[in-house]
VOPAGU-2260 file (C-alpha; in pm, 1 decimal, decimal comma):
REM VOPAGU-2260
SITE   aa  ch    i         X         Y         Z
SITE  MET   A    0      26,3      -8,2      -1,3
SITE  THR   A    1     133,1     358,9     -89,1
SITE  ARG   A    2     149,4     570,8     247,0
SITE  ALA   A    3    -134,2     805,2      63,4
SITE  PHE   A    4    -351,8     492,6     151,1
SITE  PRO   A    5    -258,7     362,4     446,5
SITE  TYR   A    6    -308,4     -35,4     525,7
SITE  ARG   A    7    -517,9      -5,5     788,6
SITE  TRP   A    8    -823,3     181,0     542,3
SITE  ARG   A    9    -801,0    -160,0     393,9
SITE  ILE   A   10    -958,4    -306,9     649,0
SITE  VAL   A   11   -1212,4     -38,6     740,5
SITE  ALA   A   12   -1367,2    -106,7     383,2
SITE  LEU   A   13   -1353,1    -421,4     447,3
SITE  LEU   A   14   -1595,7    -351,0     759,1
SITE  PHE   A   15   -1793,0    -153,9     506,1
SITE  GLY   A   16   -1905,2    -447,7     282,0
SITE  LEU   A   17   -1954,5    -692,8     597,8
SITE  SER   A   18   -2204,4    -408,9     714,1
SITE  VAL   A   19   -2331,4    -390,6     403,8
SITE  LEU   A   20   -2396,7    -731,1     320,9
SITE  ASN   A   21   -2532,9    -752,6     728,5
SITE  TYR   A   22   -2805,5    -482,3     576,8
SITE  ILE   A   23   -2886,6    -628,0     322,6
SITE  ASP   A   24   -2997,2    -988,5     444,3
SITE  ARG   A   25   -3133,6    -782,8     703,9
SITE  GLN   A   26   -3392,0    -554,1     524,4
SITE  SER   A   27   -3477,0    -815,9     250,0
SITE  LEU   A   28   -3771,4    -882,5     465,7
SITE  SER   A   29   -3865,1    -535,9     510,1
SITE  VAL   A   30   -3915,0    -445,0     155,1
SITE  LEU   A   31   -4060,5    -815,6      92,7
SITE  ALA   A   32   -4331,0    -796,9     397,4
SITE  PRO   A   33   -4614,9    -626,7     225,6
SITE  THR   A   34   -4560,9    -947,1     -48,9
SITE  LEU   A   35   -4493,5   -1207,2     236,9
SITE  ARG   A   36   -4813,3   -1092,8     447,5
SITE  ARG   A   37   -5050,0   -1114,7     140,2
SITE  VAL   A   38   -4861,8   -1460,7       5,0
SITE  LEU   A   39   -4843,4   -1646,8     325,0
SITE  GLY   A   40   -5147,1   -1451,6     480,2
SITE  PHE   A   41   -5014,8   -1296,2     836,0
SITE  SER   A   42   -5136,3    -989,0     974,2
SITE  THR   A   43   -4945,8    -664,5    1083,3
SITE  VAL   A   44   -4898,8    -776,2    1452,7
SITE  GLU   A   45   -4753,4   -1133,0    1343,1
SITE  TYR   A   46   -4526,9    -979,4    1147,1
SITE  SER   A   47   -4400,7    -778,8    1457,2
SITE  TYR   A   48   -4350,6   -1105,5    1621,7
SITE  VAL   A   49   -4149,7   -1218,7    1337,9
SITE  VAL   A   50   -3931,0    -889,2    1359,7
SITE  ALA   A   51   -3899,3    -956,5    1754,3
SITE  SER   A   52   -3792,8   -1332,2    1670,6
SITE  PHE   A   53   -3486,6   -1186,8    1481,9
SITE  LEU   A   54   -3433,6    -945,4    1713,2
SITE  VAL   A   55   -3484,8   -1165,9    2047,9
SITE  ALA   A   56   -3190,1   -1394,8    1873,3
SITE  TYR   A   57   -2950,9   -1095,0    1815,3
SITE  THR   A   58   -3021,8    -990,1    2187,9
SITE  ALA   A   59   -2952,4   -1384,6    2305,1
SITE  GLY   A   60   -2635,4   -1331,4    2036,1
SITE  TYR   A   61   -2475,1   -1068,8    2221,2
SITE  PHE   A   62   -2405,1   -1306,3    2533,4
SITE  PHE   A   63   -2197,4   -1471,6    2295,3
SITE  ALA   A   64   -2027,9   -1275,4    2050,1
SITE  GLY   A   65   -1819,8   -1067,0    2299,2
SITE  PRO   A   66   -1659,2   -1452,1    2500,3
SITE  LEU   A   67   -1613,0   -1569,8    2129,4
SITE  VAL   A   68   -1421,1   -1293,0    2026,5
SITE  ASP   A   69   -1201,1   -1308,7    2357,4
SITE  ARG   A   70   -1129,1   -1673,0    2316,6
SITE  PHE   A   71   -1143,1   -1760,4    1934,9
SITE  GLY   A   72   -1068,4   -1386,1    1767,7
SITE  VAL   A   73   -1208,5   -1161,8    1497,8
SITE  ARG   A   74   -1157,4   -1360,8    1228,9
SITE  PHE   A   75   -1304,0   -1659,8    1322,7
SITE  THR   A   76   -1599,3   -1521,9    1487,4
SITE  VAL   A   77   -1680,8   -1302,2    1154,1
SITE  ALA   A   78   -1624,6   -1612,9     943,4
SITE  ALA   A   79   -1887,1   -1789,1    1157,9
SITE  ALA   A   80   -2110,4   -1538,8    1201,0
SITE  ILE   A   81   -2157,6   -1510,1     786,0
SITE  ALA   A   82   -2175,2   -1889,2     736,9
SITE  VAL   A   83   -2474,4   -1911,7     977,1
SITE  TRP   A   84   -2642,7   -1565,8     838,3
SITE  SER   A   85   -2615,1   -1720,7     504,3
SITE  LEU   A   86   -2762,9   -2033,2     571,2
SITE  ALA   A   87   -3072,7   -1813,1     677,4
SITE  GLY   A   88   -3090,6   -1641,2     397,7
SITE  PHE   A   89   -3122,2   -1981,4     231,4
SITE  CYS   A   90   -3372,9   -2109,6     483,2
SITE  HIS   A   91   -3580,3   -1785,8     392,2
SITE  ALA   A   92   -3663,6   -1908,1      45,9
SITE  LEU   A   93   -3852,6   -2242,7     229,9
SITE  ALA   A   94   -4091,2   -2030,6     443,8
SITE  GLY   A   95   -4463,8   -2150,2     420,8
SITE  SER   A   96   -4605,6   -1924,0     717,7
SITE  TRP   A   97   -4537,5   -1666,1     963,8
SITE  ILE   A   98   -4368,4   -1955,3    1238,6
SITE  ALA   A   99   -4155,4   -2049,3     980,4
SITE  LEU   A  100   -4056,8   -1708,0     878,4
SITE  ALA   A  101   -4002,4   -1618,9    1221,2
SITE  ALA   A  102   -3790,4   -1969,8    1256,6
SITE  CYS   A  103   -3565,4   -1822,3     998,1
SITE  ARG   A  104   -3545,4   -1462,1    1160,3
SITE  PHE   A  105   -3426,5   -1597,0    1441,1
SITE  LEU   A  106   -3139,0   -1781,2    1314,3
SITE  LEU   A  107   -3033,2   -1466,8    1114,4
SITE  GLY   A  108   -3060,1   -1268,8    1439,3
SITE  LEU   A  109   -2802,9   -1505,9    1626,1
SITE  GLY   A  110   -2540,8   -1467,2    1297,4
SITE  GLU   A  111   -2616,2   -1067,1    1311,6
SITE  SER   A  112   -2550,2   -1010,8    1671,5
SITE  CYS   A  113   -2201,5   -1036,8    1603,3
SITE  ASN   A  114   -2106,2    -830,2    1339,7
SITE  SER   A  115   -2149,5    -498,1    1573,5
SITE  PRO   A  116   -1902,7    -609,1    1870,4
SITE  CYS   A  117   -1687,9    -746,2    1638,9
SITE  GLY   A  118   -1630,2    -445,9    1375,3
SITE  ILE   A  119   -1527,6    -226,3    1724,9
SITE  ARG   A  120   -1293,7    -502,3    1846,5
SITE  VAL   A  121   -1142,1    -419,1    1492,9
SITE  LEU   A  122   -1124,5     -55,9    1504,7
SITE  ALA   A  123    -976,4     -95,5    1873,2
SITE  ASP   A  124    -726,9    -322,9    1717,4
SITE  TRP   A  125    -609,1    -132,4    1367,7
SITE  ILE   A  126    -690,8     208,0    1388,7
SITE  PRO   A  127    -560,5     517,8    1588,3
SITE  ARG   A  128    -780,5     732,8    1837,5
SITE  ARG   A  129    -785,8    1057,4    1565,0
SITE  GLU   A  130    -907,2     824,8    1296,2
SITE  ARG   A  131   -1177,2     621,1    1496,4
SITE  GLY   A  132   -1480,8     880,1    1430,7
SITE  LEU   A  133   -1471,1     865,0    1051,9
SITE  SER   A  134   -1380,4     476,4    1038,8
SITE  ALA   A  135   -1689,8     414,3    1303,4
SITE  ALA   A  136   -1896,6     604,6    1071,6
SITE  ILE   A  137   -1792,2     390,5     736,5
SITE  PHE   A  138   -1832,4      66,3     952,2
SITE  SER   A  139   -2174,7     173,7    1071,1
SITE  ASN   A  140   -2259,4     307,7     689,2
SITE  GLY   A  141   -2216,7      35,0     540,0
SITE  TYR   A  142   -2568,2     -63,7     735,2
SITE  ILE   A  143   -2673,3     228,9     536,4
SITE  VAL   A  144   -2541,7     167,8     183,0
SITE  GLY   A  145   -2743,2    -184,8     242,7
SITE  ALA   A  146   -3087,9     -61,1     317,7
SITE  ILE   A  147   -2981,2     171,5      13,0
SITE  LEU   A  148   -2897,4     -96,6    -209,8
SITE  ALA   A  149   -3211,6    -383,1     -72,3
SITE  PRO   A  150   -3458,4    -190,3    -201,9
SITE  PRO   A  151   -3429,2    -198,8    -543,6
SITE  LEU   A  152   -3223,4    -530,1    -597,2
SITE  VAL   A  153   -3462,2    -716,9    -362,7
SITE  SER   A  154   -3760,6    -589,6    -536,0
SITE  PHE   A  155   -3616,3    -646,9    -882,0
SITE  VAL   A  156   -3550,6    -983,8    -791,4
SITE  ALA   A  157   -3871,8   -1069,5    -660,7
SITE  LEU   A  158   -4048,1    -883,4    -940,5
SITE  ARG   A  159   -3877,6   -1080,4   -1207,7
SITE  PHE   A  160   -3838,3   -1407,9   -1028,5
SITE  GLY   A  161   -4014,1   -1450,3    -761,8
SITE  TRP   A  162   -3998,6   -1360,3    -389,1
SITE  GLN   A  163   -3807,7   -1696,2    -301,2
SITE  TRP   A  164   -3471,5   -1591,7    -504,1
SITE  ALA   A  165   -3391,2   -1287,2    -355,4
SITE  PHE   A  166   -3327,5   -1461,3       6,0
SITE  VAL   A  167   -3161,1   -1739,0    -230,7
SITE  GLY   A  168   -2986,9   -1439,0    -367,5
SITE  THR   A  169   -2860,3   -1283,8     -35,0
SITE  GLY   A  170   -2751,4   -1610,4      65,8
SITE  VAL   A  171   -2531,8   -1659,8    -201,3
SITE  LEU   A  172   -2366,3   -1302,4    -190,0
SITE  GLY   A  173   -2266,4   -1427,3     179,8
SITE  LEU   A  174   -2068,8   -1730,9     105,5
SITE  ALA   A  175   -1878,1   -1532,2    -141,3
SITE  TYR   A  176   -1799,3   -1251,1     143,2
SITE  LEU   A  177   -1748,8   -1556,1     361,3
SITE  ALA   A  178   -1420,2   -1643,4     128,6
SITE  LEU   A  179   -1300,0   -1288,1      95,0
SITE  TRP   A  180   -1277,9   -1227,7     471,5
SITE  LEU   A  181   -1086,8   -1547,1     556,8
SITE  ALA   A  182    -868,6   -1423,5     282,5
SITE  GLN   A  183    -862,7   -1087,2     359,9
SITE  TYR   A  184    -823,7   -1044,4     730,6
SITE  GLN   A  185    -594,2   -1095,7     988,0
SITE  ALA   A  186    -521,0    -933,6    1326,0
SITE  PRO   A  187    -192,8    -630,5    1266,5
SITE  GLU   A  188      83,6    -824,9    1389,5
SITE  ARG   A  189     -44,1   -1136,7    1136,5
SITE  THR   A  190     -70,6    -980,8     844,4
SITE  PRO   A  191     167,6   -1006,1     595,8
SITE  GLY   A  192     272,1    -682,8     385,8
SITE  LEU   A  193     190,5    -452,2     666,0
SITE  PRO   A  194     460,8    -140,7     681,3
SITE  PRO   A  195     669,9    -139,4     946,4
SITE  ALA   A  196     579,1     241,6    1015,8
SITE  GLU   A  197     216,2     152,6    1025,2
SITE  LEU   A  198     235,5    -149,7    1265,2
SITE  ALA   A  199     416,1      96,8    1478,8
SITE  LEU   A  200     144,2     328,6    1488,7
SITE  ILE   A  201    -148,0     117,3    1560,2
SITE  LEU   A  202      58,9     -34,2    1831,7
SITE  SER   A  203     210,5     274,3    2020,9
SITE  GLU   A  204    -174,3     382,0    2119,0
SITE  ARG   A  205    -224,8      11,3    2256,2
SITE  SER   A  206    -252,6      71,0    2638,6
SITE  ALA   A  207    -124,9    -249,2    2842,2
SITE  PRO   A  208    -384,6    -529,9    2896,9
SITE  PRO   A  209    -637,9    -482,6    3211,9
SITE  ALA   A  210    -504,6    -751,6    3488,9
SITE  GLY   A  211    -796,9    -962,0    3614,4
SITE  PRO   A  212   -1031,5   -1241,3    3494,4
SITE  LYS   A  213   -1192,0   -1194,0    3201,9
SITE  LEU   A  214   -1471,6    -974,6    3188,7
SITE  THR   A  215   -1816,5   -1119,4    3183,9
SITE  LEU   A  216   -2142,5    -895,2    3066,5
SITE  ILE   A  217   -2243,6    -848,8    3409,7
SITE  GLY   A  218   -1896,6    -698,3    3525,8
SITE  ALA   A  219   -1916,1    -493,6    3198,0
SITE  LEU   A  220   -2254,4    -293,1    3319,3
SITE  ARG   A  221   -2137,7    -249,7    3641,2
SITE  ASP   A  222   -1909,3      -5,9    3475,5
SITE  ARG   A  223   -2102,3     344,3    3491,6
SITE  ARG   A  224   -2052,3     457,9    3195,4
SITE  CYS   A  225   -2124,1     133,8    3054,4
SITE  ARG   A  226   -2430,8     157,6    3190,9
SITE  GLY   A  227   -2509,4     490,7    3036,9
SITE  ILE   A  228   -2410,7     419,3    2699,7
SITE  ALA   A  229   -2647,3      33,7    2729,6
SITE  LEU   A  230   -2963,3     297,9    2861,5
SITE  ALA   A  231   -2873,7     521,8    2504,9
SITE  ARG   A  232   -2850,6     240,4    2305,8
SITE  PHE   A  233   -3158,4     106,7    2442,4
SITE  CYS   A  234   -3364,3     416,0    2375,6
SITE  THR   A  235   -3187,9     529,0    2072,1
SITE  ASP   A  236   -3169,1     196,0    1833,1
SITE  SER   A  237   -3557,7     169,8    1825,1
SITE  LEU   A  238   -3575,6     439,5    1591,6
SITE  SER   A  239   -3333,6     233,7    1387,4
SITE  TYR   A  240   -3426,4     -75,3    1373,5
SITE  PHE   A  241   -3795,8      82,0    1355,3
SITE  PHE   A  242   -3726,1     237,2     988,8
SITE  THR   A  243   -3529,9     -81,7     912,8
SITE  PHE   A  244   -3858,8    -326,4     921,6
SITE  TRP   A  245   -4184,1     -46,7     943,3
SITE  LEU   A  246   -4052,0     205,2     715,4
SITE  VAL   A  247   -4143,4       1,2     399,5
SITE  THR   A  248   -4541,3    -107,3     570,5
SITE  TYR   A  249   -4556,9     286,5     621,4
SITE  LEU   A  250   -4493,4     421,8     313,8
SITE  GLN   A  251   -4720,1     177,8     147,5
SITE  GLY   A  252   -4957,5     173,9     391,4
SITE  ALA   A  253   -4978,0     572,1     499,1
SITE  ARG   A  254   -4813,6     751,0     154,5
SITE  GLY   A  255   -4990,6     472,0     -93,2
SITE  PHE   A  256   -4656,2     379,9    -235,4
SITE  SER   A  257   -4652,4      39,3    -479,6
SITE  LEU   A  258   -4390,2    -220,4    -454,7
SITE  ALA   A  259   -4197,7     -36,3    -780,8
SITE  ALA   A  260   -4254,6     262,0    -630,0
SITE  ILE   A  261   -4034,1     109,0    -308,7
SITE  GLY   A  262   -3781,4      47,6    -532,1
SITE  LEU   A  263   -3734,7     372,6    -708,2
SITE  PHE   A  264   -3782,5     576,9    -364,8
SITE  ALA   A  265   -3761,7     407,3     -63,6
SITE  TRP   A  266   -3360,3     393,9     -42,0
SITE  ILE   A  267   -3364,0     813,9     -77,7
SITE  PRO   A  268   -3375,3     811,2     298,7
SITE  PHE   A  269   -3075,1     589,3     390,2
SITE  LEU   A  270   -2879,4     780,0      97,4
SITE  ALA   A  271   -2909,6    1087,3     366,0
SITE  ALA   A  272   -2749,9     872,7     617,5
SITE  ASP   A  273   -2493,9     813,1     449,2
SITE  VAL   A  274   -2379,5    1174,6     424,6
SITE  GLY   A  275   -2507,0    1199,9     882,7
SITE  GLY   A  276   -2238,1     966,8     936,2
SITE  PRO   A  277   -1952,7    1037,8     827,1
SITE  GLY   A  278   -1991,3    1364,9     839,6
SITE  GLY   A  279   -2041,3    1328,3    1221,7
SITE  GLY   A  280   -1758,9    1123,6    1196,4
SITE  ALA   A  281   -1497,4    1361,6    1043,8
SITE  LEU   A  282   -1646,1    1624,6    1230,3
SITE  SER   A  283   -1531,5    1489,2    1589,1
SITE  ASP   A  284   -1218,5    1354,2    1432,6
SITE  TRP   A  285   -1183,9    1706,5    1341,0
SITE  LEU   A  286   -1256,1    1854,7    1674,5
SITE  VAL   A  287    -983,8    1612,6    1805,6
SITE  ARG   A  288    -703,5    1736,1    1638,7
SITE  ARG   A  289    -844,5    2025,3    1744,3
SITE  GLY   A  290    -757,4    1979,2    2107,5
SITE  TRP   A  291   -1113,5    1845,9    2275,4
SITE  THR   A  292   -1096,6    1499,2    2471,6
SITE  PRO   A  293   -1226,7    1241,3    2230,4
SITE  ALA   A  294   -1506,9    1202,9    2477,2
SITE  ALA   A  295   -1646,3    1555,8    2483,5
SITE  ALA   A  296   -1591,8    1584,1    2137,7
SITE  ARG   A  297   -1811,2    1259,2    2064,4
SITE  GLN   A  298   -2070,7    1441,7    2318,9
SITE  ARG   A  299   -2088,1    1750,4    2104,1
SITE  LEU   A  300   -2195,9    1572,9    1795,0
SITE  LEU   A  301   -2440,5    1371,2    1976,0
SITE  LEU   A  302   -2582,2    1624,1    2148,5
SITE  ALA   A  303   -2635,6    1790,6    1770,0
SITE  ALA   A  304   -2759,2    1486,5    1682,2
SITE  ALA   A  305   -3032,1    1465,7    1941,0
SITE  CYS   A  306   -3169,0    1806,0    1847,9
SITE  VAL   A  307   -3306,6    1700,5    1525,2
SITE  MET   A  308   -3487,2    1411,0    1624,2
SITE  PRO   A  309   -3822,6    1645,0    1634,6
SITE  LEU   A  310   -3872,2    1681,7    1363,8
SITE  ALA   A  311   -4014,6    1293,4    1330,6
SITE  LEU   A  312   -4360,0    1536,9    1432,5
SITE  VAL   A  313   -4322,1    1690,0    1088,5
SITE  ALA   A  314   -4258,2    1362,7     911,4
SITE  VAL   A  315   -4610,9    1189,8    1083,8
SITE  HIS   A  316   -4818,8    1504,6    1021,9
SITE  CYS   A  317   -4730,4    1648,4     704,1
SITE  ARG   A  318   -4941,6    1603,1     393,8
SITE  SER   A  319   -4725,3    1542,6     151,4
SITE  ALA   A  320   -4590,6    1207,5      83,5
SITE  ALA   A  321   -4227,1    1363,0     -64,2
SITE  VAL   A  322   -4214,5    1619,6     251,3
SITE  ALA   A  323   -4249,0    1323,1     462,1
SITE  LEU   A  324   -3972,5    1112,0     284,2
SITE  GLY   A  325   -3762,2    1421,6     301,5
SITE  VAL   A  326   -3725,8    1468,6     701,2
SITE  ILE   A  327   -3733,3    1082,0     752,2
SITE  ALA   A  328   -3396,1    1150,0     542,9
SITE  ILE   A  329   -3316,3    1399,9     756,1
SITE  LEU   A  330   -3419,8    1191,2    1099,5
SITE  LEU   A  331   -3239,5     862,8     964,9
SITE  GLY   A  332   -2881,5    1127,2     844,9
SITE  ALA   A  333   -2916,2    1271,8    1229,2
SITE  GLN   A  334   -2901,1     879,3    1382,9
SITE  SER   A  335   -2615,1     783,6    1143,3
SITE  CYS   A  336   -2435,6    1093,3    1306,6
SITE  TRP   A  337   -2523,2     964,6    1643,3
SITE  ASN   A  338   -2468,5     550,9    1582,0
SITE  SER   A  339   -2096,3     668,2    1434,8
SITE  ASN   A  340   -2025,5     877,0    1754,8
SITE  LEU   A  341   -2146,5     633,4    1957,5
SITE  ILE   A  342   -1974,6     406,0    1838,1
SITE  ALA   A  343   -1626,6     574,3    1867,5
SITE  LEU   A  344   -1726,2     683,6    2216,7
SITE  LEU   A  345   -1751,3     310,1    2301,7
SITE  SER   A  346   -1425,2     185,7    2126,0
SITE  GLU   A  347   -1238,2     488,0    2322,5
SITE  VAL   A  348   -1313,3     496,1    2646,7
SITE  PHE   A  349   -1258,0     123,3    2748,1
SITE  PRO   A  350   -1011,8    -127,9    2727,8
SITE  ARG   A  351    -900,2    -313,7    2356,5
SITE  GLU   A  352    -867,3    -624,7    2482,7
SITE  ARG   A  353   -1243,2    -618,4    2658,2
SITE  VAL   A  354   -1368,1    -389,6    2421,4
SITE  ALA   A  355   -1572,0    -661,1    2241,5
SITE  THR   A  356   -1752,4    -774,4    2554,3
SITE  TYR   A  357   -1874,1    -406,1    2672,2
SITE  SER   A  358   -1972,6    -348,2    2299,8
SITE  SER   A  359   -2187,7    -660,7    2379,7
SITE  ALA   A  360   -2347,8    -517,7    2664,3
SITE  ALA   A  361   -2452,7    -205,3    2515,5
SITE  GLY   A  362   -2573,8    -435,7    2168,6
SITE  MET   A  363   -2764,4    -635,7    2388,1
SITE  ALA   A  364   -2969,3    -349,5    2536,0
SITE  GLY   A  365   -2993,3    -162,2    2178,8
SITE  ALA   A  366   -3144,7    -487,9    2073,8
SITE  ALA   A  367   -3389,3    -549,9    2343,3
SITE  GLY   A  368   -3486,0    -170,8    2286,3
SITE  GLY   A  369   -3547,5    -294,2    1915,6
SITE  ILE   A  370   -3804,1    -570,5    2072,0
SITE  VAL   A  371   -3999,7    -358,0    2272,8
SITE  THR   A  372   -4027,3     -72,6    1972,1
SITE  THR   A  373   -4089,5    -380,9    1738,3
SITE  LEU   A  374   -4343,0    -538,7    1958,4
SITE  LEU   A  375   -4564,8    -192,8    2043,9
SITE  ALA   A  376   -4500,7     -57,0    1718,1
SITE  GLY   A  377   -4692,7    -369,2    1553,1
SITE  GLU   A  378   -5025,9    -314,2    1860,5
SITE  ILE   A  379   -5028,5      84,1    1818,2
SITE  ILE   A  380   -5011,5      89,6    1453,1
SITE  HIS   A  381   -5337,6    -156,1    1382,6
SITE  ARG   A  382   -5482,6      16,8    1690,4
SITE  ALA   A  383   -5407,4     440,9    1640,5
SITE  GLY   A  384   -5169,1     436,6    1363,3
SITE  TYR   A  385   -4796,3     574,8    1306,1
SITE  VAL   A  386   -4874,4     926,4    1475,8
SITE  PRO   A  387   -4843,4     775,3    1873,5
SITE  VAL   A  388   -4488,6     599,7    1731,3
SITE  PHE   A  389   -4337,1     879,9    1582,3
SITE  THR   A  390   -4373,2    1136,0    1850,7
SITE  VAL   A  391   -4244,5     909,8    2063,7
SITE  LEU   A  392   -3948,7     830,8    1860,9
SITE  GLY   A  393   -3902,4    1232,8    1849,7
SITE  PHE   A  394   -3795,6    1281,7    2206,2
SITE  LEU   A  395   -3587,7     924,0    2287,9
SITE  HIS   A  396   -3282,2    1040,9    2166,8
SITE  LEU   A  397   -3266,8    1351,4    2392,3
SITE  THR   A  398   -3363,3    1175,7    2743,5
SITE  ALA   A  399   -3097,3     915,6    2591,5
SITE  PHE   A  400   -2812,0    1182,5    2563,2
SITE  ALA   A  401   -2888,2    1341,7    2905,4
SITE  ILE   A  402   -2819,6     977,3    3066,7
SITE  LEU   A  403   -2512,9     908,5    2890,9
SITE  VAL   A  404   -2357,3    1303,8    3013,7
SITE  ARG   A  405   -2509,0    1180,5    3371,7
SITE  SER   A  406   -2282,0     853,2    3365,9
SITE  PHE   A  407   -1991,5    1014,8    3228,6
SITE  ARG   A  408   -1979,9    1256,0    3445,5
SITE  SER   A  409   -2005,1    1042,0    3761,2
SITE  PRO   A  410   -1737,2     820,6    3907,9
SITE  ALA   A  411   -1725,9     491,5    3707,2
């Protein structure tokens, strides 16, 4: 690699691709939800159960993700996770009822739960702190690109070949990326061709390994800062999960979009998130280079993102579908900024050798918030429509920011 493009950015690109694949697999159900509800004959409430089955497995998977990374390393753990969620993709094509679909989503959730803890550990292993905000944004924006690509790709395959082949296609993509991951990823110390100067830079920012026994999830949550980040994710991951699993249903049910229109327009809000994540990450990195502490820089951008979220009330109340779509795009841009800075913050305040376990604890809380949101959203939308859901989502980030600031100001 040349000096203009350090080797570590190849690793960031590999993480980006992993997140793209992860979200194409996850978003495929959202794109096909109206079709599957018609073909398999299940209701909005039963759809919420299907989504919740993914989130239950996703939450449970965090119990194993951190310890697996600590024991077997990132390379093996990610490879096993890709294999599991690719198998789940193939299984979706065989589903004949919402119960079978829920079982497939459960398997998918188990595999995908490893992605975030592994990615954060890779950032801690490879990336200097002054570059970690942008790197975290690129990693988390892979999810957004996957969400952008999923509507046109999945709807095209489903319309041309049938919905089963859309799921088969995601399984094939997973197996192809598994081969790429095994060929390309190693820890910095074992990477052939890594320039000595770059290796020295990476290793120079590592602190001494923490003493004591291996950290458990319960032990991680005894740290006040980890509890603060976990509670923040419990509140705010809800918005990501809601728009991942309900945006297409909202656009079709409340705004009158057809499946073809979904393929043309549903990716637009996620494109805005592609700007918010790198923009927010790069800006907080700039503040760090200007002398701010990493924690203060990340928190400043978190506050800015939180202040945007009350616009959710505009999205749900306006009459124009185009305006609603545009405001949702702004919300997802702010959410992407929030996520990238929260990931960077987590990777910086905890020891590298234990960051996967801290990440698992926080991710478990975020997935639990997604479960609550999904189950409540199914019932509330069925009974009262979308206004109550959008209203609550509009103020969760400000609540989460207050929790986060208090946890960092108190003794750990």
